[in-house]
PDB file of N, CA, C and O in Angstrom, chain B, residues numbered from 101:
ATOM      1  N   UNK B 101       2.469  22.842  59.319  1.00  0.00           N
ATOM      2  CA  UNK B 101       3.058  22.407  58.700  1.00  0.00           C
ATOM      3  C   UNK B 101       2.959  22.943  57.259  1.00  0.00           C
ATOM      4  O   UNK B 101       3.037  22.081  56.383  1.00  0.00           O
ATOM      5  N   UNK B 102       2.809  24.159  56.886  1.00  0.00           N
ATOM      6  CA  UNK B 102       3.324  24.094  55.841  1.00  0.00           C
ATOM      7  C   UNK B 102       4.700  24.273  54.958  1.00  0.00           C
ATOM      8  O   UNK B 102       5.171  23.922  53.876  1.00  0.00           O
ATOM      9  N   UNK B 103       5.151  25.303  56.508  1.00  0.00           N
ATOM     10  CA  UNK B 103       6.856  26.195  56.023  1.00  0.00           C
ATOM     11  C   UNK B 103       7.280  24.844  57.200  1.00  0.00           C
ATOM     12  O   UNK B 103       6.795  24.314  58.199  1.00  0.00           O
ATOM     13  N   UNK B 104       8.723  24.708  56.163  1.00  0.00           N
ATOM     14  CA  UNK B 104       9.734  23.591  56.222  1.00  0.00           C
ATOM     15  C   UNK B 104      10.479  24.988  56.776  1.00  0.00           C
ATOM     16  O   UNK B 104      10.399  26.212  56.669  1.00  0.00           O
ATOM     17  N   UNK B 105      11.449  23.685  57.606  1.00  0.00           N
ATOM     18  CA  UNK B 105      12.430  23.643  59.125  1.00  0.00           C
ATOM     19  C   UNK B 105      13.560  24.384  58.130  1.00  0.00           C
ATOM     20  O   UNK B 105      13.666  23.906  57.001  1.00  0.00           O
ATOM     21  N   UNK B 106      14.422  25.543  58.491  1.00  0.00           N
ATOM     22  CA  UNK B 106      15.031  26.250  57.929  1.00  0.00           C
ATOM     23  C   UNK B 106      16.122  25.998  57.602  1.00  0.00           C
ATOM     24  O   UNK B 106      16.706  26.720  56.794  1.00  0.00           O
ATOM     25  N   UNK B 107      16.843  24.625  58.277  1.00  0.00           N
ATOM     26  CA  UNK B 107      17.953  23.240  57.341  1.00  0.00           C
ATOM     27  C   UNK B 107      17.423  22.886  56.580  1.00  0.00           C
ATOM     28  O   UNK B 107      17.817  22.980  55.418  1.00  0.00           O
ATOM     29  N   UNK B 108      17.090  22.720  56.682  1.00  0.00           N
ATOM     30  CA  UNK B 108      15.711  21.614  55.377  1.00  0.00           C
ATOM     31  C   UNK B 108      15.229  22.568  53.908  1.00  0.00           C
ATOM     32  O   UNK B 108      14.631  22.143  52.919  1.00  0.00           O
ATOM     33  N   UNK B 109      15.672  23.827  54.152  1.00  0.00           N
ATOM     34  CA  UNK B 109      14.713  24.234  53.701  1.00  0.00           C
ATOM     35  C   UNK B 109      16.167  24.524  51.903  1.00  0.00           C
ATOM     36  O   UNK B 109      15.752  24.848  50.790  1.00  0.00           O
ATOM     37  N   UNK B 110      17.497  24.307  52.187  1.00  0.00           N
ATOM     38  CA  UNK B 110      18.028  23.475  50.943  1.00  0.00           C
ATOM     39  C   UNK B 110      18.677  22.291  50.461  1.00  0.00           C
ATOM     40  O   UNK B 110      19.673  22.244  49.739  1.00  0.00           O
ATOM     41  N   UNK B 111      17.843  21.093  51.055  1.00  0.00           N
ATOM     42  CA  UNK B 111      17.775  20.151  50.626  1.00  0.00           C
ATOM     43  C   UNK B 111      16.840  20.010  49.438  1.00  0.00           C
ATOM     44  O   UNK B 111      16.641  18.913  48.914  1.00  0.00           O
ATOM     45  N   UNK B 112      16.235  21.197  48.994  1.00  0.00           N
ATOM     46  CA  UNK B 112      15.138  21.804  48.489  1.00  0.00           C
ATOM     47  C   UNK B 112      14.907  22.634  47.104  1.00  0.00           C
ATOM     48  O   UNK B 112      13.984  23.108  46.442  1.00  0.00           O
ATOM     49  N   UNK B 113      15.949  22.545  47.089  1.00  0.00           N
ATOM     50  CA  UNK B 113      16.948  23.853  45.840  1.00  0.00           C
ATOM     51  C   UNK B 113      16.506  23.647  45.369  1.00  0.00           C
ATOM     52  O   UNK B 113      15.898  22.607  45.623  1.00  0.00           O
ATOM     53  N   UNK B 114      16.179  24.450  43.881  1.00  0.00           N
ATOM     54  CA  UNK B 114      16.299  24.087  42.851  1.00  0.00           C
ATOM     55  C   UNK B 114      17.431  24.181  41.811  1.00  0.00           C
ATOM     56  O   UNK B 114      18.313  25.028  41.672  1.00  0.00           O
ATOM     57  N   UNK B 115      17.097  22.863  41.000  1.00  0.00           N
ATOM     58  CA  UNK B 115      18.534  22.138  40.138  1.00  0.00           C
ATOM     59  C   UNK B 115      18.248  23.271  38.488  1.00  0.00           C
ATOM     60  O   UNK B 115      17.304  23.654  37.797  1.00  0.00           O
ATOM     61  N   UNK B 116      19.897  23.416  38.545  1.00  0.00           N
ATOM     62  CA  UNK B 116      19.803  23.928  37.004  1.00  0.00           C
ATOM     63  C   UNK B 116      19.385  22.386  35.983  1.00  0.00           C
ATOM     64  O   UNK B 116      19.722  21.209  35.854  1.00  0.00           O
ATOM     65  N   UNK B 117      18.555  23.273  35.506  1.00  0.00           N
ATOM     66  CA  UNK B 117      17.694  22.528  34.040  1.00  0.00           C
ATOM     67  C   UNK B 117      19.202  21.326  33.176  1.00  0.00           C
ATOM     68  O   UNK B 117      20.166  21.449  33.931  1.00  0.00           O
ATOM     69  N   UNK B 118      19.469  20.656  32.353  1.00  0.00           N
ATOM     70  CA  UNK B 118      20.260  20.205  31.820  1.00  0.00           C
ATOM     71  C   UNK B 118      20.150  19.347  30.260  1.00  0.00           C
ATOM     72  O   UNK B 118      19.726  18.194  30.183  1.00  0.00           O
ATOM     73  N   UNK B 119      20.700  20.297  28.866  1.00  0.00           N
ATOM     74  CA  UNK B 119      19.953  20.203  27.994  1.00  0.00           C
ATOM     75  C   UNK B 119      20.430  18.625  27.426  1.00  0.00           C
ATOM     76  O   UNK B 119      21.539  18.384  26.950  1.00  0.00           O
ATOM     77  N   UNK B 120      19.769  18.030  27.528  1.00  0.00           N
ATOM     78  CA  UNK B 120      20.207  16.744  27.011  1.00  0.00           C
ATOM     79  C   UNK B 120      20.381  16.487  25.012  1.00  0.00           C
ATOM     80  O   UNK B 120      19.771  16.892  24.023  1.00  0.00           O
ATOM     81  N   UNK B 121      21.297  15.799  25.218  1.00  0.00           N
ATOM     82  CA  UNK B 121      22.066  15.782  23.445  1.00  0.00           C
ATOM     83  C   UNK B 121      21.110  14.879  22.626  1.00  0.00           C
ATOM     84  O   UNK B 121      20.852  14.834  21.423  1.00  0.00           O
ATOM     85  N   UNK B 122      20.785  14.356  23.425  1.00  0.00           N
ATOM     86  CA  UNK B 122      19.982  13.527  22.060  1.00  0.00           C
ATOM     87  C   UNK B 122      18.106  13.925  22.264  1.00  0.00           C
ATOM     88  O   UNK B 122      17.112  13.233  22.040  1.00  0.00           O
ATOM     89  N   UNK B 123      18.251  15.220  22.737  1.00  0.00           N
ATOM     90  CA  UNK B 123      16.284  15.114  22.582  1.00  0.00           C
ATOM     91  C   UNK B 123      16.246  15.347  20.945  1.00  0.00           C
ATOM     92  O   UNK B 123      15.482  14.518  20.452  1.00  0.00           O
ATOM     93  N   UNK B 124      16.798  16.167  20.006  1.00  0.00           N
ATOM     94  CA  UNK B 124      16.148  16.339  18.740  1.00  0.00           C
ATOM     95  C   UNK B 124      16.728  14.962  17.902  1.00  0.00           C
ATOM     96  O   UNK B 124      16.803  14.987  16.673  1.00  0.00           O
ATOM     97  N   UNK B 125      17.085  13.897  18.607  1.00  0.00           N
ATOM     98  CA  UNK B 125      17.213  13.030  17.215  1.00  0.00           C
ATOM     99  C   UNK B 125      15.693  11.369  18.637  1.00  0.00           C
ATOM    100  O   UNK B 125      15.015  10.421  18.240  1.00  0.00           O
ATOM    101  N   UNK B 126      15.881  11.870  19.935  1.00  0.00           N
ATOM    102  CA  UNK B 126      13.700  11.102  20.063  1.00  0.00           C
ATOM    103  C   UNK B 126      13.014  11.847  19.098  1.00  0.00           C
ATOM    104  O   UNK B 126      12.665  11.324  18.040  1.00  0.00           O
ATOM    105  N   UNK B 127      12.749  13.214  19.407  1.00  0.00           N
ATOM    106  CA  UNK B 127      12.084  13.602  18.864  1.00  0.00           C
ATOM    107  C   UNK B 127      11.571  13.446  16.969  1.00  0.00           C
ATOM    108  O   UNK B 127      10.576  13.256  16.270  1.00  0.00           O
ATOM    109  N   UNK B 128      12.652  13.619  16.897  1.00  0.00           N
ATOM    110  CA  UNK B 128      12.509  13.332  15.093  1.00  0.00           C
ATOM    111  C   UNK B 128      12.439  11.914  15.381  1.00  0.00           C
ATOM    112  O   UNK B 128      11.238  11.647  15.421  1.00  0.00           O
ATOM    113  N   UNK B 129      13.349  10.522  15.674  1.00  0.00           N
ATOM    114  CA  UNK B 129      11.999   9.708  15.457  1.00  0.00           C
ATOM    115  C   UNK B 129      10.608   9.115  16.357  1.00  0.00           C
ATOM    116  O   UNK B 129      10.253   7.938  16.430  1.00  0.00           O
ATOM    117  N   UNK B 130       9.920  10.375  17.040  1.00  0.00           N
ATOM    118  CA  UNK B 130       9.265  10.282  17.914  1.00  0.00           C
ATOM    119  C   UNK B 130       8.392  10.787  15.997  1.00  0.00           C
ATOM    120  O   UNK B 130       7.479  10.019  15.693  1.00  0.00           O
ATOM    121  N   UNK B 131       8.521  11.270  15.548  1.00  0.00           N
ATOM    122  CA  UNK B 131       7.903  11.779  14.150  1.00  0.00           C
ATOM    123  C   UNK B 131       6.992  10.990  13.297  1.00  0.00           C
ATOM    124  O   UNK B 131       5.842  11.145  12.887  1.00  0.00           O
ATOM    125  N   UNK B 132       8.138   9.861  13.143  1.00  0.00           N
ATOM    126  CA  UNK B 132       8.627   9.075  12.531  1.00  0.00           C
ATOM    127  C   UNK B 132       7.607   7.938  12.865  1.00  0.00           C
ATOM    128  O   UNK B 132       7.055   8.109  13.952  1.00  0.00           O
ATOM    129  N   UNK B 133       7.244   6.858  12.206  1.00  0.00           N
ATOM    130  CA  UNK B 133       6.663   6.006  12.231  1.00  0.00           C
ATOM    131  C   UNK B 133       7.021   3.922  12.090  1.00  0.00           C
ATOM    132  O   UNK B 133       7.389   4.049  10.922  1.00  0.00           O
ATOM    133  N   UNK B 134       7.104   3.058  12.228  1.00  0.00           N
ATOM    134  CA  UNK B 134       7.447   2.160  12.744  1.00  0.00           C
ATOM    135  C   UNK B 134       8.032   1.888  11.326  1.00  0.00           C
ATOM    136  O   UNK B 134       9.225   1.612  11.204  1.00  0.00           O
ATOM    137  N   UNK B 135       7.040   1.980  10.055  1.00  0.00           N
ATOM    138  CA  UNK B 135       7.216   1.949   8.204  1.00  0.00           C
ATOM    139  C   UNK B 135       8.794   2.453   8.697  1.00  0.00           C
ATOM    140  O   UNK B 135       9.987   2.360   8.986  1.00  0.00           O
ATOM    141  N   UNK B 136       7.700   2.971   8.507  1.00  0.00           N
ATOM    142  CA  UNK B 136       9.339   4.894   7.580  1.00  0.00           C
ATOM    143  C   UNK B 136      11.109   4.737   8.240  1.00  0.00           C
ATOM    144  O   UNK B 136      12.020   4.598   7.425  1.00  0.00           O
ATOM    145  N   UNK B 137      11.431   4.786   9.862  1.00  0.00           N
ATOM    146  CA  UNK B 137      11.893   3.719  11.064  1.00  0.00           C
ATOM    147  C   UNK B 137      12.392   2.227   9.792  1.00  0.00           C
ATOM    148  O   UNK B 137      13.389   2.310   9.074  1.00  0.00           O
ATOM    149  N   UNK B 138      11.742   1.391   9.793  1.00  0.00           N
ATOM    150  CA  UNK B 138      12.147   0.141   9.572  1.00  0.00           C
ATOM    151  C   UNK B 138      12.295   0.267   7.451  1.00  0.00           C
ATOM    152  O   UNK B 138      13.141  -0.465   6.938  1.00  0.00           O
ATOM    153  N   UNK B 139      11.689   0.920   6.782  1.00  0.00           N
ATOM    154  CA  UNK B 139      12.327   1.102   5.804  1.00  0.00           C
ATOM    155  C   UNK B 139      13.488   2.273   5.487  1.00  0.00           C
ATOM    156  O   UNK B 139      14.051   2.441   4.406  1.00  0.00           O
ATOM    157  N   UNK B 140      13.717   3.126   6.869  1.00  0.00           N
ATOM    158  CA  UNK B 140      15.104   3.765   6.294  1.00  0.00           C
ATOM    159  C   UNK B 140      16.662   2.682   7.087  1.00  0.00           C
ATOM    160  O   UNK B 140      17.750   2.456   6.557  1.00  0.00           O
ATOM    161  N   UNK B 141      16.237   2.308   8.242  1.00  0.00           N
ATOM    162  CA  UNK B 141      17.419   1.490   9.121  1.00  0.00           C
ATOM    163  C   UNK B 141      17.388   0.081   7.422  1.00  0.00           C
ATOM    164  O   UNK B 141      18.433  -0.549   7.578  1.00  0.00           O
ATOM    165  N   UNK B 142      16.596  -0.540   5.998  1.00  0.00           N
ATOM    166  CA  UNK B 142      16.765  -1.254   5.127  1.00  0.00           C
ATOM    167  C   UNK B 142      16.948  -0.413   4.611  1.00  0.00           C
ATOM    168  O   UNK B 142      17.938   0.045   5.183  1.00  0.00           O
ATOM    169  N   UNK B 143      16.692   0.244   3.826  1.00  0.00           N
ATOM    170  CA  UNK B 143      17.988   1.122   3.035  1.00  0.00           C
ATOM    171  C   UNK B 143      19.613   2.140   3.655  1.00  0.00           C
ATOM    172  O   UNK B 143      20.235   2.763   2.795  1.00  0.00           O
ATOM    173  N   UNK B 144      19.885   2.160   4.466  1.00  0.00           N
ATOM    174  CA  UNK B 144      20.632   2.488   5.463  1.00  0.00           C
ATOM    175  C   UNK B 144      22.004   0.884   4.716  1.00  0.00           C
ATOM    176  O   UNK B 144      23.027   1.104   4.067  1.00  0.00           O
ATOM    177  N   UNK B 145      21.339  -0.877   5.242  1.00  0.00           N
ATOM    178  CA  UNK B 145      22.108  -0.716   5.858  1.00  0.00           C
ATOM    179  C   UNK B 145      22.498  -1.558   4.105  1.00  0.00           C
ATOM    180  O   UNK B 145      23.586  -2.036   3.784  1.00  0.00           O
ATOM    181  N   UNK B 146      21.211  -1.505   3.232  1.00  0.00           N
ATOM    182  CA  UNK B 146      21.487  -1.432   1.693  1.00  0.00           C
ATOM    183  C   UNK B 146      22.904  -0.483   1.243  1.00  0.00           C
ATOM    184  O   UNK B 146      23.595  -0.579   0.229  1.00  0.00           O
ATOM    185  N   UNK B 147      22.974   0.038   1.897  1.00  0.00           N
ATOM    186  CA  UNK B 147      23.703   0.802   1.229  1.00  0.00           C
ATOM    187  C   UNK B 147      25.112   1.300   1.685  1.00  0.00           C
ATOM    188  O   UNK B 147      25.606   2.325   1.214  1.00  0.00           O
ATOM    189  N   UNK B 148      25.769   0.486   2.675  1.00  0.00           N
ATOM    190  CA  UNK B 148      26.346  -0.051   3.208  1.00  0.00           C
ATOM    191  C   UNK B 148      26.647  -0.986   3.118  1.00  0.00           C
ATOM    192  O   UNK B 148      27.785  -1.413   3.311  1.00  0.00           O
ATOM    193  N   UNK B 149      25.623  -1.621   2.768  1.00  0.00           N
ATOM    194  CA  UNK B 149      26.649  -3.385   1.794  1.00  0.00           C
ATOM    195  C   UNK B 149      26.633  -2.918  -0.096  1.00  0.00           C
ATOM    196  O   UNK B 149      27.221  -3.504  -1.005  1.00  0.00           O
ATOM    197  N   UNK B 150      26.285  -2.438  -0.129  1.00  0.00           N
ATOM    198  CA  UNK B 150      26.690  -2.148  -1.629  1.00  0.00           C
ATOM    199  C   UNK B 150      27.816  -1.282  -1.606  1.00  0.00           C
ATOM    200  O   UNK B 150      28.110  -1.074  -2.783  1.00  0.00           O
ATOM    201  N   UNK B 151      28.824  -0.493  -0.626  1.00  0.00           N
ATOM    202  CA  UNK B 151      30.092  -0.191   0.166  1.00  0.00           C
ATOM    203  C   UNK B 151      30.304  -0.603  -0.179  1.00  0.00           C
ATOM    204  O   UNK B 151      30.145  -0.581  -1.400  1.00  0.00           O
ATOM    205  N   UNK B 152      30.945  -1.517   0.451  1.00  0.00           N
ATOM    206  CA  UNK B 152      31.684  -2.702   1.394  1.00  0.00           C
ATOM    207  C   UNK B 152      31.317  -3.571  -0.048  1.00  0.00           C
ATOM    208  O   UNK B 152      32.536  -3.675  -0.188  1.00  0.00           O
ATOM    209  N   UNK B 153      31.016  -3.963  -0.700  1.00  0.00           N
ATOM    210  CA  UNK B 153      31.280  -4.886  -1.777  1.00  0.00           C
ATOM    211  C   UNK B 153      32.338  -3.507  -3.198  1.00  0.00           C
ATOM    212  O   UNK B 153      33.481  -3.772  -3.568  1.00  0.00           O
ATOM    213  N   UNK B 154      31.563  -2.198  -3.695  1.00  0.00           N
ATOM    214  CA  UNK B 154      32.041  -2.067  -4.462  1.00  0.00           C
ATOM    215  C   UNK B 154      33.624  -1.795  -3.632  1.00  0.00           C
ATOM    216  O   UNK B 154      34.430  -1.888  -4.558  1.00  0.00           O
ATOM    217  N   UNK B 155      34.310  -1.547  -2.513  1.00  0.00           N
ATOM    218  CA  UNK B 155      35.672  -1.167  -2.093  1.00  0.00           C
ATOM    219  C   UNK B 155      36.404  -2.803  -1.328  1.00  0.00           C
ATOM    220  O   UNK B 155      37.181  -3.142  -0.436  1.00  0.00           O
ATOM    221  N   UNK B 156      35.301  -3.570  -2.664  1.00  0.00           N
ATOM    222  CA  UNK B 156      36.261  -5.116  -2.118  1.00  0.00           C
ATOM    223  C   UNK B 156      35.900  -6.096  -1.080  1.00  0.00           C
ATOM    224  O   UNK B 156      36.394  -7.200  -1.307  1.00  0.00           O
ATOM    225  N   UNK B 157      34.943  -6.005   0.360  1.00  0.00           N
ATOM    226  CA  UNK B 157      35.137  -6.276   1.226  1.00  0.00           C
ATOM    227  C   UNK B 157      33.985  -7.831   1.097  1.00  0.00           C
ATOM    228  O   UNK B 157      33.269  -8.223   2.018  1.00  0.00           O
ATOM    229  N   UNK B 158      34.073  -8.347   0.000  1.00  0.00           N
ATOM    230  CA  UNK B 158      33.313  -9.301   0.138  1.00  0.00           C
ATOM    231  C   UNK B 158      32.063  -9.721   1.146  1.00  0.00           C
ATOM    232  O   UNK B 158      30.857  -9.476   1.174  1.00  0.00           O
ATOM    233  N   UNK B 159      33.158 -10.620   2.103  1.00  0.00           N
ATOM    234  CA  UNK B 159      32.526 -10.921   3.458  1.00  0.00           C
ATOM    235  C   UNK B 159      32.102 -10.466   4.805  1.00  0.00           C
ATOM    236  O   UNK B 159      31.721 -11.067   5.809  1.00  0.00           O
ATOM    237  N   UNK B 160      32.306  -9.087   4.486  1.00  0.00           N
ATOM    238  CA  UNK B 160      31.334  -7.558   4.903  1.00  0.00           C
ATOM    239  C   UNK B 160      29.922  -7.716   4.511  1.00  0.00           C
ATOM    240  O   UNK B 160      28.913  -8.037   5.139  1.00  0.00           O
ATOM    241  N   UNK B 161      30.265  -7.239   2.686  1.00  0.00           N
ATOM    242  CA  UNK B 161      29.463  -7.267   2.398  1.00  0.00           C
ATOM    243  C   UNK B 161      28.345  -7.899   2.448  1.00  0.00           C
ATOM    244  O   UNK B 161      27.264  -7.424   2.796  1.00  0.00           O
ATOM    245  N   UNK B 162      28.653  -9.417   1.966  1.00  0.00           N
ATOM    246  CA  UNK B 162      27.470 -10.748   2.207  1.00  0.00           C
ATOM    247  C   UNK B 162      26.529 -10.344   3.436  1.00  0.00           C
ATOM    248  O   UNK B 162      25.313 -10.154   3.412  1.00  0.00           O
ATOM    249  N   UNK B 163      27.451 -10.259   4.562  1.00  0.00           N
ATOM    250  CA  UNK B 163      26.471 -10.148   5.909  1.00  0.00           C
ATOM    251  C   UNK B 163      25.937  -9.058   5.951  1.00  0.00           C
ATOM    252  O   UNK B 163      26.507  -8.496   6.885  1.00  0.00           O
ATOM    253  N   UNK B 164      25.302  -8.474   5.597  1.00  0.00           N
ATOM    254  CA  UNK B 164      25.044  -6.699   5.029  1.00  0.00           C
ATOM    255  C   UNK B 164      24.242  -7.298   4.675  1.00  0.00           C
ATOM    256  O   UNK B 164      23.249  -7.550   5.358  1.00  0.00           O
ATOM    257  N   UNK B 165      24.472  -7.795   3.247  1.00  0.00           N
ATOM    258  CA  UNK B 165      23.411  -7.942   2.639  1.00  0.00           C
ATOM    259  C   UNK B 165      22.441  -9.709   3.382  1.00  0.00           C
ATOM    260  O   UNK B 165      21.767 -10.464   2.681  1.00  0.00           O
ATOM    261  N   UNK B 166      22.595  -9.808   4.235  1.00  0.00           N
ATOM    262  CA  UNK B 166      21.783 -11.036   4.451  1.00  0.00           C
ATOM    263  C   UNK B 166      20.959 -10.253   5.572  1.00  0.00           C
ATOM    264  O   UNK B 166      19.736 -10.359   5.493  1.00  0.00           O
ATOM    265  N   UNK B 167      21.568  -9.359   6.770  1.00  0.00           N
ATOM    266  CA  UNK B 167      21.140  -8.201   8.379  1.00  0.00           C
ATOM    267  C   UNK B 167      20.104  -7.377   6.505  1.00  0.00           C
ATOM    268  O   UNK B 167      18.963  -6.915   6.519  1.00  0.00           O
ATOM    269  N   UNK B 168      20.652  -7.437   5.746  1.00  0.00           N
ATOM    270  CA  UNK B 168      19.287  -6.169   4.782  1.00  0.00           C
ATOM    271  C   UNK B 168      18.512  -6.543   4.686  1.00  0.00           C
ATOM    272  O   UNK B 168      17.499  -5.845   4.727  1.00  0.00           O
ATOM    273  N   UNK B 169      18.411  -8.650   4.386  1.00  0.00           N
ATOM    274  CA  UNK B 169      16.571  -9.228   3.522  1.00  0.00           C
ATOM    275  C   UNK B 169      15.971  -9.870   5.812  1.00  0.00           C
ATOM    276  O   UNK B 169      14.950 -10.391   6.260  1.00  0.00           O
ATOM    277  N   UNK B 170      17.150  -9.454   6.414  1.00  0.00           N
ATOM    278  CA  UNK B 170      16.201  -9.224   7.548  1.00  0.00           C
ATOM    279  C   UNK B 170      15.898  -8.598   8.527  1.00  0.00           C
ATOM    280  O   UNK B 170      15.653  -9.079   9.633  1.00  0.00           O
ATOM    281  N   UNK B 171      15.875  -6.765   8.038  1.00  0.00           N
ATOM    282  CA  UNK B 171      15.711  -6.080   7.938  1.00  0.00           C
ATOM    283  C   UNK B 171      14.102  -5.283   6.940  1.00  0.00           C
ATOM    284  O   UNK B 171      13.336  -4.351   7.184  1.00  0.00           O
ATOM    285  N   UNK B 172      14.228  -6.207   5.897  1.00  0.00           N
ATOM    286  CA  UNK B 172      12.887  -5.630   5.523  1.00  0.00           C
ATOM    287  C   UNK B 172      12.262  -6.545   5.770  1.00  0.00           C
ATOM    288  O   UNK B 172      11.085  -6.321   6.053  1.00  0.00           O
ATOM    289  N   UNK B 173      12.754  -8.021   5.781  1.00  0.00           N
ATOM    290  CA  UNK B 173      11.574  -8.043   6.364  1.00  0.00           C
ATOM    291  C   UNK B 173      10.979  -8.789   7.626  1.00  0.00           C
ATOM    292  O   UNK B 173      10.458  -9.889   7.812  1.00  0.00           O
ATOM    293  N   UNK B 174      11.422  -7.241   8.734  1.00  0.00           N
ATOM    294  CA  UNK B 174      11.152  -6.945   9.548  1.00  0.00           C
ATOM    295  C   UNK B 174      10.446  -5.656   9.400  1.00  0.00           C
ATOM    296  O   UNK B 174       9.716  -5.430  10.365  1.00  0.00           O
ATOM    297  N   UNK B 175      10.439  -4.803   8.550  1.00  0.00           N
ATOM    298  CA  UNK B 175       9.690  -3.936   8.729  1.00  0.00           C
ATOM    299  C   UNK B 175       8.244  -4.533   7.680  1.00  0.00           C
ATOM    300  O   UNK B 175       7.058  -4.276   7.889  1.00  0.00           O
ATOM    301  N   UNK B 176       8.774  -5.307   6.645  1.00  0.00           N
ATOM    302  CA  UNK B 176       6.997  -5.743   5.595  1.00  0.00           C
ATOM    303  C   UNK B 176       5.816  -6.667   6.994  1.00  0.00           C
ATOM    304  O   UNK B 176       4.592  -6.769   6.910  1.00  0.00           O
ATOM    305  N   UNK B 177       6.731  -7.219   8.182  1.00  0.00           N
ATOM    306  CA  UNK B 177       6.308  -7.964   9.154  1.00  0.00           C
ATOM    307  C   UNK B 177       4.906  -6.837   9.573  1.00  0.00           C
ATOM    308  O   UNK B 177       3.707  -6.995   9.346  1.00  0.00           O
ATOM    309  N   UNK B 178       5.918  -5.235  10.532  1.00  0.00           N
ATOM    310  CA  UNK B 178       5.606  -4.164  10.870  1.00  0.00           C
ATOM    311  C   UNK B 178       4.702  -3.582  10.417  1.00  0.00           C
ATOM    312  O   UNK B 178       3.734  -3.250  11.101  1.00  0.00           O
ATOM    313  N   UNK B 179       4.836  -3.292   8.981  1.00  0.00           N
ATOM    314  CA  UNK B 179       3.032  -2.866   7.506  1.00  0.00           C
ATOM    315  C   UNK B 179       2.276  -3.641   8.278  1.00  0.00           C
ATOM    316  O   UNK B 179       1.578  -3.439   9.271  1.00  0.00           O
ATOM    317  N   UNK B 180       2.621  -4.816   7.458  1.00  0.00           N
ATOM    318  CA  UNK B 180       1.350  -6.199   7.746  1.00  0.00           C
ATOM    319  C   UNK B 180       1.013  -5.705   9.993  1.00  0.00           C
ATOM    320  O   UNK B 180       0.033  -5.213  10.552  1.00  0.00           O
ATOM    321  N   UNK B 181       1.725  -5.952  10.282  1.00  0.00           N
ATOM    322  CA  UNK B 181       0.621  -5.671  11.783  1.00  0.00           C
ATOM    323  C   UNK B 181       0.263  -4.261  12.257  1.00  0.00           C
ATOM    324  O   UNK B 181      -0.154  -4.030  13.391  1.00  0.00           O
ATOM    325  N   UNK B 182       0.489  -3.167  11.138  1.00  0.00           N
ATOM    326  CA  UNK B 182       0.385  -1.848  11.320  1.00  0.00           C
ATOM    327  C   UNK B 182      -1.708  -1.866  11.310  1.00  0.00           C
ATOM    328  O   UNK B 182      -2.709  -1.517  11.937  1.00  0.00           O
ATOM    329  N   UNK B 183      -1.133  -2.672   9.879  1.00  0.00           N
ATOM    330  CA  UNK B 183      -2.332  -2.290   8.945  1.00  0.00           C
ATOM    331  C   UNK B 183      -3.608  -2.854   9.378  1.00  0.00           C
ATOM    332  O   UNK B 183      -4.750  -2.434   9.191  1.00  0.00           O
ATOM    333  N   UNK B 184      -2.903  -4.579  10.403  1.00  0.00           N
ATOM    334  CA  UNK B 184      -4.534  -5.174  10.273  1.00  0.00           C
ATOM    335  C   UNK B 184      -4.207  -4.630  12.320  1.00  0.00           C
ATOM    336  O   UNK B 184      -4.804  -5.119  13.280  1.00  0.00           O
ATOM    337  N   UNK B 185      -3.125  -3.552  12.370  1.00  0.00           N
ATOM    338  CA  UNK B 185      -3.794  -2.937  14.236  1.00  0.00           C
ATOM    339  C   UNK B 185      -5.265  -1.713  13.773  1.00  0.00           C
ATOM    340  O   UNK B 185      -6.218  -1.446  14.505  1.00  0.00           O
ATOM    341  N   UNK B 186      -5.031  -1.230  12.521  1.00  0.00           N
ATOM    342  CA  UNK B 186      -6.017   0.146  11.719  1.00  0.00           C
ATOM    343  C   UNK B 186      -6.892  -0.538  11.382  1.00  0.00           C
ATOM    344  O   UNK B 186      -7.531   0.144  10.581  1.00  0.00           O
ATOM    345  N   UNK B 187      -7.555  -1.909  11.527  1.00  0.00           N
ATOM    346  CA  UNK B 187      -8.657  -2.464  10.894  1.00  0.00           C
ATOM    347  C   UNK B 187      -8.227  -2.534   9.327  1.00  0.00           C
ATOM    348  O   UNK B 187      -9.223  -2.361   8.624  1.00  0.00           O
ATOM    349  N   UNK B 188      -7.116  -2.723   8.619  1.00  0.00           N
ATOM    350  CA  UNK B 188      -6.835  -2.718   7.351  1.00  0.00           C
ATOM    351  C   UNK B 188      -6.500  -4.712   7.163  1.00  0.00           C
ATOM    352  O   UNK B 188      -5.587  -5.516   6.975  1.00  0.00           O
ATOM    353  N   UNK B 189      -7.759  -4.645   7.349  1.00  0.00           N
ATOM    354  CA  UNK B 189      -7.050  -6.550   6.807  1.00  0.00           C
ATOM    355  C   UNK B 189      -6.778  -7.035   5.707  1.00  0.00           C
ATOM    356  O   UNK B 189      -7.850  -7.400   5.225  1.00  0.00           O
ATOM    357  N   UNK B 190      -5.582  -7.355   4.701  1.00  0.00           N
ATOM    358  CA  UNK B 190      -5.639  -7.425   4.284  1.00  0.00           C
ATOM    359  C   UNK B 190      -5.668  -8.963   3.328  1.00  0.00           C
ATOM    360  O   UNK B 190      -5.269  -8.969   2.163  1.00  0.00           O
ATOM    361  N   UNK B 191      -6.408 -10.714   4.290  1.00  0.00           N
ATOM    362  CA  UNK B 191      -6.867 -11.342   4.429  1.00  0.00           C
ATOM    363  C   UNK B 191      -8.487 -11.064   3.921  1.00  0.00           C
ATOM    364  O   UNK B 191      -8.926 -11.511   2.862  1.00  0.00           O
ATOM    365  N   UNK B 192      -9.276 -10.248   4.876  1.00  0.00           N
ATOM    366  CA  UNK B 192     -10.183 -10.392   4.837  1.00  0.00           C
ATOM    367  C   UNK B 192     -10.691  -9.784   3.461  1.00  0.00           C
ATOM    368  O   UNK B 192      -9.871  -9.129   2.818  1.00  0.00           O
ATOM    369  N   UNK B 193     -11.927  -9.939   2.975  1.00  0.00           N
ATOM    370  CA  UNK B 193     -12.876  -9.401   2.170  1.00  0.00           C
ATOM    371  C   UNK B 193     -14.020  -8.830   2.552  1.00  0.00           C
ATOM    372  O   UNK B 193     -14.681  -8.926   3.585  1.00  0.00           O
ATOM    373  N   UNK B 194     -14.179  -8.120   1.401  1.00  0.00           N
ATOM    374  CA  UNK B 194     -14.909  -6.798   2.387  1.00  0.00           C
ATOM    375  C   UNK B 194     -16.420  -7.037   1.082  1.00  0.00           C
ATOM    376  O   UNK B 194     -17.431  -6.340   1.173  1.00  0.00           O
TER     377      UNK B 194
END
């Protein structure tokens, strides 16, 4: 019962492990919390918007500034949510 038939042994060969190139990026984001990721995303959109304004593309710059407001609002909401989840309720008097 514990031995496999000879023709079935070829099906269960050891496969060579393939290295995933995205693993360092995934590990980096697993070390950061969502608040840090949101702050970096907001800073990145702000930087891109300022660069596009400097290059004279005001339509793209305006679109990126609106995206920055959305990213900043999401970051603040995540900060409040994590503070509430971990027990630091800012609206509760001590």
